[in-house]
C-alpha positions in Angstrom: -49.0 107.6 37.5 -45.2 108.4 38.0 -42.8 105.4 37.8 -42.2 104.9 41.7 -46.3 104.6 42.0 -45.8 102.0 39.2 -43.7 100.2 41.0 -45.7 100.0 44.2 -48.9 99.1 42.3 -47.0 96.2 41.0 -45.4 95.0 44.1 -48.9 95.5 46.2 -50.7 93.7 43.7 -48.3 90.9 43.6 -46.7 91.2 40.1 -43.2 89.9 39.4 -40.7 92.6 39.3 -39.2 91.4 35.9 -42.5 92.6 34.6 -41.8 96.0 36.0 -38.7 96.1 33.6 -39.2 98.9 31.0 -37.6 100.6 28.3 -37.5 104.1 27.7 -35.8 105.5 24.2 -33.8 108.8 24.3 -34.8 110.7 21.2 -32.1 111.2 18.7 -29.6 108.7 20.1 -30.8 105.3 19.2 -30.3 104.1 22.7 -32.4 103.8 25.8 -32.8 103.6 29.5 -34.0 100.7 31.4 -35.9 101.3 34.4 -36.7 98.5 36.6 -34.7 95.3 38.1 -31.5 94.6 36.3 -30.8 91.0 37.3 -30.9 88.5 34.6 -31.9 85.1 35.3 -29.3 82.7 34.8 -31.2 79.9 33.5 -31.4 81.6 30.0 -27.8 81.4 29.4 -25.8 78.4 27.9 -22.8 77.2 29.4 -20.1 80.1 28.2 -22.5 82.5 27.0 -21.9 86.3 26.5 -23.6 88.7 29.0 -23.0 92.3 28.1 -22.3 94.4 31.4 -21.6 97.8 29.6 -21.0 99.2 26.1 -20.2 102.9 25.3 -19.3 104.7 22.0 -18.0 108.0 22.3 -17.4 108.4 26.2 -14.0 110.0 25.2 -15.6 112.8 23.6 -17.8 115.7 24.7 -20.9 114.0 24.7 -24.7 115.4 25.0 -26.7 113.8 28.0 -27.0 109.8 27.5 -25.5 109.9 24.5 -22.6 107.2 24.9 -24.8 104.1 25.9 -24.5 101.1 23.2 -25.5 98.7 25.6 -28.9 97.8 23.8 -27.5 97.3 20.0 -24.6 95.3 21.5 -27.1 93.1 23.3 -29.3 92.5 20.7 -26.6 91.1 18.6 -24.3 89.2 21.1 -26.1 88.6 24.3 -26.6 84.7 24.7 -24.2 83.7 22.0 -21.0 82.0 22.5 -19.0 83.9 20.2 -20.0 87.3 18.5 -18.3 89.8 15.9 -19.8 93.3 16.5 -19.4 95.6 13.9 -19.6 99.4 15.0 -22.0 101.5 13.3 -22.8 105.3 13.6 -25.8 105.0 11.9 -27.1 102.2 14.4 -25.7 104.0 17.5 -26.2 107.9 16.5 -23.4 110.3 16.7 -23.2 111.6 20.1 -20.2 114.1 19.4 -19.9 115.1 15.7 -16.4 115.8 14.5 -15.0 113.7 17.5 -13.2 110.4 16.5 -15.2 108.4 18.9 -13.9 105.2 20.9 -16.2 101.9 21.5 -15.6 100.2 24.8 -17.5 96.9 25.7 -17.3 94.7 29.0 -19.0 91.1 29.5 -19.0 88.2 31.4 -19.2 84.4 30.3 -21.7 82.6 31.8 -19.2 79.7 32.8 -18.0 82.2 35.9 -14.6 83.5 34.0 -14.1 87.0 35.0 -15.2 90.4 33.1 -13.8 90.6 29.3 -13.2 93.6 27.8 -13.3 94.8 24.1 -12.7 97.9 22.2 -11.8 99.9 19.2 -10.2 103.3 19.0 -11.8 106.2 17.5 -12.7 106.4 15.1 -14.8 103.1 15.9 -17.7 103.2 13.5 -16.4 100.7 10.6 -14.6 98.7 12.9 -15.5 95.3 14.6 -14.9 93.9 17.8 -15.0 90.2 18.8 -16.5 89.0 22.0 -15.6 85.3 22.8 -16.9 82.9 25.7 -16.0 79.7 23.7 -12.6 79.0 26.1 
């Protein structure tokens, strides 16, 4: 059964769309793609907590398909916290473009309604840290 068939089956049987969310690993990259609804339920975030919108590693370099998505790793460490210092590690993220000094860019929002925030590190970003702060 393909993914479209699975989504239709879930809707026909009355299953919650949140249950249809799956993660598919991308071999050799250390990242994955999300398939299904992307909306987060705000009840699970405390006032001011971090919600990751995007993160990329090496988007400034010629990269293999899908190699720059760093959202999962950043979310695992920082999502839902009020403050987070995230250390960028090529061993954790994978090297999408060997030999090229890769930048790291992240965007996030704070659950208290503040606008989109950004944090970044210039290449080579591995070994550097970024700070995400929603304590304001």
